[in-house]
N, C-alpha and C positions, 0 to 999 in steps of 0.2 A: 585459361584455367590449367591446361595441360602443361604449358611451359612454366607456369608458376609452380606447379607440383614438382616438376623436374628440378627446378631451382632449389626447391625445399630439400629434395633428396640429395643433391649435390652439396648443399650446405651442411649436411649431417656429418660429413667427415669423409674418410677414405671410401672409395667406391669398391668395397670388397664385402664378402659375407652378406649380412641382412641388407645393407645399403645397396648392394649390387642387385640382390633379389627384388628389392623395392623398385629399382630402376628398370629392370627387365619387366616386371609386371605393369609398371605405368606405361612404358613405351609400347608393350604389347596391346594394351587397351587404347592408347592414343592412335597407334597405327590402325587398329580396327575401326575406330571412330572417325579417324581423319587420315585416310591413306594419302601419303604425299612422299616426295623424295626426302624431305627432311625427317619425317617420322619413320620412314624405312631405314634411313641411314642411322638414326639414333637407336632404333630397336636392334639393328644388326650389330652395332658396336657393342652394346651391352650384352647381347646374347653371345657374341664372340668371346668376351671376357668370362661370361659364365662357362662357356665350353672349355676355356682354358683353366678352369678351377678356381677362379677368383671368388666364387661364392662359398668356398670353404670357410668354416668358422675360424680357422687359424689365419685367414687372410693370405697374403703373399709377402715375400720378403721385401725389404727396403729396396734392394738392388733391382727388383722387378717393378715395384710400385713407382719408384722415383721418376723413371722415364715417362711414365704415364701422367704423374702429377705435374711434372714440370713442362712436358711437351704437349700433352693432350688436353688436360683439364682447362687450361686457359681458353682454348678454342671451343671446348664444349660449353663452357660458361658463356662465351660470346654468342654461340648459336642459340643457346637457351634465352639470352637476353634479346636477341633479335626477334625470336618467335614469341616472346612475352610482349614485346612492344608492338609487334605486327603479326598477329596469329596466322594470317594467310600468306605470310612471306615465304618465298622459296629462295633462301640464302645459298644459292648454288656455289658461289665462290667460297664462301665460308665453310660449307660442307666439304668441298674439295680439299681445303686447307686442313680440316679436321681429320679426314680419313687419311691423308698423307702423314700427318703427325701421328696418327694411331699406328699406321704401318711402321713408321720409323721407330716408334717407342717399342713395338714388338721386336724389331730387329735388334734394338739396343739391349735387350734383356739377356742375361747370361743363360 
């Protein structure tokens, strides 16, 4: 259920403004209901984007969003797919790849 909802949020478009707030709320609830490494990592990633101001209605510039879209979003979708297929999965390797890609996308922003 949770992974399906995350996939729906990710399919809405850019992970900024209202979509980001939806992702934060969903992952907060998911982590509360099912605390795990995966739910903690997802919650942390979206909360960090929120902390960086991505929840602003104006969104973020293309130069800031593109490294996330190209480098992080594919890994995020892959983790969501794994958790959708096997809700009890702990995709440690995929989560490691996701957080490294996220770190690299933040470093790549102007």
